[in-house]
C-alpha positions as CSV (number, residue, x, y, z in Angstrom):
1,M,-34.5,7.2,-4.8
2,E,-34.5,3.9,-6.6
3,S,-31.2,2.3,-7.0
4,V,-30.1,1.0,-10.4
5,M,-28.5,-2.3,-10.6
6,T,-26.3,-3.1,-13.6
7,D,-27.0,-6.5,-15.2
8,M,-23.7,-8.4,-15.2
9,S,-25.1,-11.5,-16.6
10,G,-22.3,-13.4,-18.7
11,K,-19.6,-11.4,-17.1
12,I,-16.6,-13.0,-15.3
13,C,-15.1,-11.0,-12.4
14,L,-12.1,-12.0,-10.3
15,V,-11.6,-10.4,-6.8
16,T,-8.4,-10.8,-5.0
17,G,-8.8,-10.7,-1.2
18,G,-12.4,-11.7,-2.0
19,A,-12.9,-13.8,1.2
20,R,-13.2,-10.9,3.7
21,G,-13.7,-7.1,3.9
22,M,-14.1,-4.9,0.9
23,G,-13.3,-7.9,-1.5
24,R,-16.1,-9.9,0.0
25,V,-18.6,-7.0,-0.2
26,S,-17.5,-6.4,-3.8
27,A,-17.8,-10.1,-4.7
28,I,-21.4,-10.3,-3.2
29,A,-22.5,-7.0,-4.9
30,L,-21.3,-8.4,-8.3
31,A,-23.0,-11.7,-7.7
32,R,-26.2,-9.9,-7.0
33,M,-25.8,-8.3,-10.5
34,R,-25.6,-11.9,-11.9
35,A,-21.8,-11.9,-12.6
36,R,-19.8,-15.0,-12.4
37,I,-17.2,-14.6,-9.5
38,I,-13.7,-15.8,-9.0
39,I,-12.8,-15.4,-5.3
40,V,-9.0,-15.4,-4.8
41,D,-7.6,-15.4,-1.2
42,W,-5.0,-17.1,0.9
43,E,-7.7,-17.8,3.6
44,G,-9.2,-21.1,2.5
45,E,-12.0,-21.5,5.1
46,E,-13.2,-17.9,4.6
47,G,-12.9,-18.3,0.8
48,T,-14.9,-21.4,0.8
49,R,-17.6,-19.8,3.2
50,T,-17.9,-16.7,1.0
51,R,-18.1,-18.8,-2.2
52,D,-20.9,-21.0,-0.5
53,Q,-22.7,-17.8,0.7
54,I,-22.7,-16.3,-2.9
55,N,-23.9,-19.6,-4.4
56,A,-26.7,-19.9,-1.9
57,L,-27.6,-16.2,-2.5
58,T,-27.8,-16.8,-6.3
59,G,-29.2,-20.2,-6.1
60,Q,-26.6,-21.3,-8.7
61,Q,-22.9,-22.1,-8.9
62,T,-21.8,-18.6,-9.9
63,A,-18.8,-18.3,-7.5
64,E,-15.7,-20.2,-7.4
65,F,-12.9,-20.0,-4.7
66,L,-9.2,-20.2,-5.9
67,Y,-6.4,-20.3,-3.2
68,C,-3.5,-18.1,-3.9
69,D,-0.9,-16.6,-1.4
70,L,-0.3,-13.4,-3.4
71,S,2.9,-12.7,-1.5
72,S,4.4,-15.5,-3.6
73,L,5.1,-14.5,-7.2
74,G,5.2,-18.1,-8.2
75,E,1.7,-18.6,-6.8
76,V,0.6,-15.4,-8.8
77,R,2.0,-17.0,-11.9
78,R,0.2,-20.3,-11.2
79,L,-3.0,-18.4,-10.5
80,A,-2.9,-16.5,-13.8
81,A,-2.0,-19.5,-15.8
82,D,-5.0,-21.4,-14.2
83,V,-7.4,-18.4,-14.9
84,N,-6.1,-18.2,-18.5
85,A,-6.5,-21.8,-19.2
86,R,-9.9,-22.3,-17.6
87,Y,-11.8,-19.1,-18.4
88,P,-12.9,-18.0,-21.8
89,A,-13.0,-14.3,-20.7
90,L,-12.3,-12.0,-17.8
91,H,-14.4,-8.7,-17.7
92,V,-13.4,-7.3,-14.3
93,L,-10.3,-7.7,-12.3
94,I,-10.5,-6.2,-8.8
95,N,-7.1,-5.9,-7.2
96,N,-8.1,-5.7,-3.6
97,A,-6.0,-8.0,-1.4
98,G,-3.7,-6.4,1.0
99,I,-2.1,-7.0,4.5
100,S,-1.4,-4.8,7.5
101,D,1.3,-6.4,9.7
102,P,3.2,-4.4,12.2
103,V,6.2,-6.9,12.0
104,R,8.6,-6.8,9.1
105,R,8.6,-10.0,7.3
106,L,10.0,-11.3,4.0
107,S,7.9,-13.1,1.5
108,V,9.1,-16.6,0.1
109,D,10.8,-14.5,-2.8
110,G,12.8,-12.4,-0.2
111,R,10.7,-9.2,-0.7
112,E,9.1,-7.2,2.1
113,M,5.7,-8.8,2.7
114,H,3.6,-5.7,2.3
115,V,5.4,-4.7,-1.0
116,A,5.1,-8.3,-2.3
117,T,1.4,-8.7,-1.4
118,C,0.0,-5.2,-1.9
119,H,2.0,-4.1,-5.0
120,L,4.2,-6.6,-6.8
121,S,1.4,-9.3,-6.9
122,H,-1.2,-7.2,-8.3
123,F,1.1,-5.7,-10.9
124,L,2.2,-9.2,-12.1
125,L,-1.3,-10.6,-11.9
126,T,-2.6,-7.7,-14.1
127,H,0.3,-8.1,-16.5
128,L,-0.4,-11.8,-16.9
129,L,-4.2,-11.4,-17.3
130,L,-4.1,-8.4,-19.5
131,P,-4.4,-10.3,-22.8
132,L,-7.5,-12.0,-21.6
133,L,-8.9,-8.7,-20.3
134,K,-8.2,-7.0,-23.7
135,K,-9.8,-10.1,-25.5
136,S,-12.9,-9.7,-23.2
137,A,-13.4,-5.9,-23.9
138,P,-15.0,-3.9,-22.6
139,A,-13.2,-4.9,-19.5
140,R,-12.1,-3.1,-16.3
141,I,-9.3,-3.3,-13.8
142,V,-10.0,-1.8,-10.4
143,C,-7.4,-1.3,-7.8
144,I,-8.6,-0.9,-4.2
145,S,-6.8,0.2,-1.1
146,S,-7.6,1.0,2.4
147,D,-6.4,3.0,5.3
148,A,-5.6,-0.1,7.3
149,H,-2.0,1.3,7.5
150,K,-3.2,3.8,10.1
């Protein structure tokens, strides 16, 4: 059976946790469909590597890496302000970033790290980017989770 690829030319897609795992796979798949990709991650080296791989794959500067530690709501606000200021549209927001840590830790905001990273950050980011997403309609918000907690 022949696979059908959607043409995402002209579409801008943001993927949190886009440097590794499911986020990386999603970013590469969207780039293959000719989308412009914003990779968001706290892992700078992997984020840069994924960006470079996508740009080599497409032969263009279609991917950008933005550093953000999503456990910090201040950094989420900074990220959203940056995206709102720099991009004329946002067609796809993939909330993928997550952590799996057996040790209980608190974020810089004093919240449990899993809750801060996997839930609060994505809620806040979506809220802050919603006007841009609505302006870019049709747009989509995709929330991904894994079974890493097992």
